[in-house]
C-alpha positions, 0 to 999 in steps of 0.5 A: 462401769459405774457413772455418777453425772452432776446436772441434767441439763442437755449435756448431762442427760444426753451424756447418759443417753449416749453412754447407755446406747453404747453400753447398757451395762454402765451404771449411770445415776444422773444428779440435779439440784432442781426439781423436775421440769425446773429449768432456767430460761425460755427456748433453745435455737438450733439448726439442720447440722444438730437434727443430723447429729441427732438422728445418727446417735439416737433417733428415737429421741431425735424424733421427740425433739423434732415433733416438739420443735417449732420452724422459724424462717428469715432474720429481720433487722429492725432499727428504730432511732429518732429519724424513724425506723427501718427494716433489714432481711436476711435469709435462712431459717432455723429450728427452736423449742422450750427448754423444758421440752427439750429436758423432758425428752431427754429426761424420759428418754434416759429413764427408758434406758435404765438411767437413774435421774434424781431431782431435788439432789443438791451436791455441796462437794464430790465427796458426798457422792456415791463410789464411781468409776467416773464423775461427769461435771455437767452442772453449768457454767458455774460448776460446783463440781469444778470449783473444787479442782483447782488443777482444771485452770479455769478461767472466767471473762465477764462480758460488759453488757448486761442482758435478761433472758425474757420471753413474750407472748409475742408469736414472732414467726422470724428471728427478729433483732430489734434495735431502740435509740433511748434517751439513755443510748441504744438497747435491743432484743433478739426474739424467736419462737420457743413454743406455740404462741411464746417466743424467747426475748433476750434483751440487751444494752451497754452498761451505760444505757442500763444505768441511765435507764434505772434498770439497775435499780428497779425492782423486777417487774418494774424494770420489766415494765419498762422494757415493755414500753421501750420495745412496744412497737416491735412487740405490738403491744404484747407482753414480756414475760419474767417468770420461767420457773417462780422467780423473775429474771434477772439481769447478768453479765455473760461468763466466757468460761474457759479451762486448760483441761477439761478432765482430772483424775477421773472427774470430766467436764463438759457442756457449760462446765467446760466451755461457754459461747456468746448467746449471739452465737447460738450454738450452746446446746449444740455443743453440749450435746456433742460433747456428750456424744464425744465423751460417750464415744470416747468411753467405748473406744477406750478401755481405760478411763484415763485414755478415754478421757485424754482422747475426749480433752484432746479431740473436743478442746480443739474443735472448740477453740475456733467456736470460742474465739468467734463467740468472743468476737461476736460478744465484743461486737454488740459491746461496740455497737455504737461503732456500727449502728449510725449506719442505714439498717441494710448496712448496719445488718450486713456488719452484723452478718460478717461480725466474725470476719467470714465475708466472702466477695459475693455476700453483699450483693445477696444481702442487698438482693435479699431485701427485695421481697421476690428474692426472699420468696424465692429463697424461702422456696429453696429452702423448704426444698432443702429442708425436705432433702435434709429431713428425708436424707435423716429418715425423719418419716413424714415431711411436714411442709411449713410452720411447726413440725407437728403443732398438735404435740406443742405444749405451753411450756416456756 
């Protein structure tokens, strides 16, 4: 089958890998408008469930992802208002890596399998692409391919809160939420390690605070310097980094993308072109990769392309409905932060943890216990054992314990 894929992000590259693994005879070309190694943003975050999926589908690239990932443990919620500062704690752990490192791993693996990856190729319209049996639109939330087909029934809701995706040379060992009260209102970031010595730092606030601080009119570098001053305590004097690919980061509002159908004729949407989930849910990369696997599996199972796309659409859209609903709830919670921020840090953190409504009676008691240092130590020890078990079950190889999986493999790419 001749397949053309537009977009060399996680969805496009991992689809190409997954399709080639199932049928080496596919002729797959991936086009991307950017040069190699160019990527927006800083880091991506994920959990053990994604590693399980990666190891089942392609152990070779999964091992590379593992080697270039960073482990973070615990979550801190820091709230500093006019009466001083408080910190609350969550348990748990996760993994993160730089987005450019992830794309490097996937691009090399795709090329190794015989996929043709062509960078610096802007696709003005589907008609300019080579003839193919299948066109995969993996070109993001602002998909140009999707824009040429009204039949997808695309609907885009734009969130209220401005946000900016930055980096910092503050190496956070935990996932940190930091809320600062200013004369114009509350502003906050959530940060997590991306690569050795660099963390991702996403800053968000209400429109009123954004305008009140002048962030809507300040030049990019001036705005970053203002944010450094506002967050000087949680950043401990470290810099915020704006330029991940030469150009400064810019403020934006989240685009919540839905489509009535994910395929039309021989064109199919995957990843953010098909759906977006708010960054506070932390599921974008995982969902894109699962899209890629399910699409590749459907094409392998069904001889007729239309049957394969119909099954992919039916299966994945049903699975995504509750996830997107949860993401919208999470986005709305942060848009109405003023309703919760006047509580003490422990109560506020608990409200954040149950913002999607999935609360069991014992969760609040566990949350209270987690504020005790000895309990957090015990939870980390339990988590270490759990990671060991899951790694052995996946067949990861040598267990590396705490910290990064393989510090020597870490690079300085943001």
